[in-house]
C-alpha positions as CSV (number, residue, x, y, z in Angstrom):
1,X,10.8,-59.4,33.5
2,X,7.1,-59.5,32.7
3,X,4.6,-57.2,34.4
4,X,0.9,-58.0,34.6
5,X,-1.5,-55.3,35.8
6,X,-5.3,-55.4,35.9
7,X,-8.1,-56.8,38.1
8,X,-9.4,-60.2,39.1
9,X,-12.9,-59.5,40.1
10,X,-12.8,-56.7,42.7
11,X,-9.1,-57.4,43.5
12,X,-6.4,-55.2,41.9
13,X,-3.4,-57.1,40.5
14,X,0.1,-55.8,39.9
15,X,2.4,-58.8,39.3
16,X,6.0,-58.8,38.2
17,X,7.5,-62.1,37.0
18,X,11.2,-62.5,36.6
19,X,12.1,-64.9,33.8
20,X,15.4,-66.3,32.8
21,X,16.4,-67.4,29.2
22,X,15.1,-70.9,29.9
23,X,11.7,-69.6,31.0
24,X,11.4,-67.5,27.9
25,X,12.4,-70.5,25.7
26,X,9.7,-72.6,27.3
27,X,7.2,-69.8,26.7
28,X,8.2,-69.4,23.1
29,X,7.8,-73.2,22.5
30,X,4.0,-72.7,23.2
31,X,3.6,-69.8,20.6
32,X,2.2,-70.6,17.2
33,X,4.6,-71.6,14.5
34,X,5.6,-69.4,11.5
35,X,3.0,-71.2,9.3
36,X,0.2,-70.6,11.8
37,X,1.2,-66.9,12.1
38,X,1.1,-66.3,8.3
39,X,-2.4,-64.6,8.4
40,X,-0.9,-62.0,10.7
41,X,1.9,-61.2,8.2
42,X,-0.6,-59.0,6.3
43,X,-1.0,-56.7,9.2
44,X,2.7,-56.6,9.9
45,X,3.3,-53.7,7.6
46,X,0.5,-51.6,9.2
47,X,1.9,-52.4,12.6
48,X,5.4,-51.3,11.6
49,X,3.9,-48.0,10.4
50,X,2.1,-47.5,13.7
51,X,5.3,-48.3,15.6
52,X,7.3,-45.8,13.5
53,X,4.6,-43.2,14.2
54,X,4.7,-43.9,17.9
55,X,8.5,-43.5,18.0
56,X,8.2,-40.2,16.0
57,X,5.6,-38.9,18.4
58,X,7.8,-39.4,21.5
59,X,10.9,-38.2,19.7
60,X,9.1,-35.0,18.6
61,X,7.8,-34.2,22.1
62,X,10.9,-35.4,23.9
63,X,8.9,-36.4,27.0
64,X,5.3,-37.2,27.9
65,X,3.4,-38.4,30.9
66,X,2.0,-42.0,30.5
67,X,-1.8,-41.1,30.4
68,X,-1.3,-38.4,27.8
69,X,1.0,-40.6,25.8
70,X,-1.6,-43.4,26.0
71,X,-4.3,-41.1,24.7
72,X,-2.1,-40.0,21.8
73,X,-1.2,-43.6,20.9
74,X,-4.9,-44.7,21.2
75,X,-5.9,-41.9,18.8
76,X,-3.0,-42.9,16.4
77,X,-3.8,-46.6,16.5
78,X,-7.6,-46.2,16.4
79,X,-8.5,-47.9,19.7
80,X,-7.3,-48.0,23.3
81,X,-6.1,-51.6,23.3
82,X,-3.8,-51.0,20.3
83,X,-2.6,-47.8,22.1
84,X,-1.8,-49.8,25.2
85,X,0.2,-52.3,23.1
86,X,2.3,-49.5,21.7
87,X,2.8,-48.0,25.1
88,X,4.1,-51.4,26.4
89,X,6.4,-51.7,23.4
90,X,7.7,-48.1,24.1
91,X,8.3,-49.1,27.7
92,X,10.7,-51.8,26.6
93,X,12.3,-49.8,23.7
94,X,16.0,-49.0,24.2
95,X,15.5,-45.5,22.8
96,X,13.0,-44.7,25.6
97,X,13.6,-44.2,29.3
98,X,10.6,-44.4,31.7
99,X,10.8,-42.4,34.9
100,X,8.6,-43.3,37.8
101,X,6.8,-40.1,39.0
102,X,4.3,-39.5,41.8
103,X,1.2,-39.2,39.5
104,X,2.2,-41.2,36.4
105,X,5.3,-42.6,34.6
106,X,7.1,-40.1,32.3
107,X,8.4,-41.4,29.0
108,X,11.6,-39.8,27.8
109,X,13.1,-40.1,24.3
110,X,16.8,-40.8,24.7
111,X,17.5,-41.8,21.0
């Protein structure tokens, strides 16, 4: 499943796409090859460090509301876009459970 949230002009967008294995394979076929992705390998180590720090943050707190967690992750990563990427990655992490709440989602560390 893939969720897209944002705006198109003045219109809010919240779209959920259900994709099967064949759909994902077709999408992967359009991604750059390993050779083209080599320049990104230099930043892989830094990204792994950020990911470890994001996991440790949630593990240490046990639970955190989405907006607060986003703020912490943005501060950790150095900008909001990188913080959002970490938040999305946490949402799909098997060690994290996301609970829908009235005001904001709550991220729980389940280990």
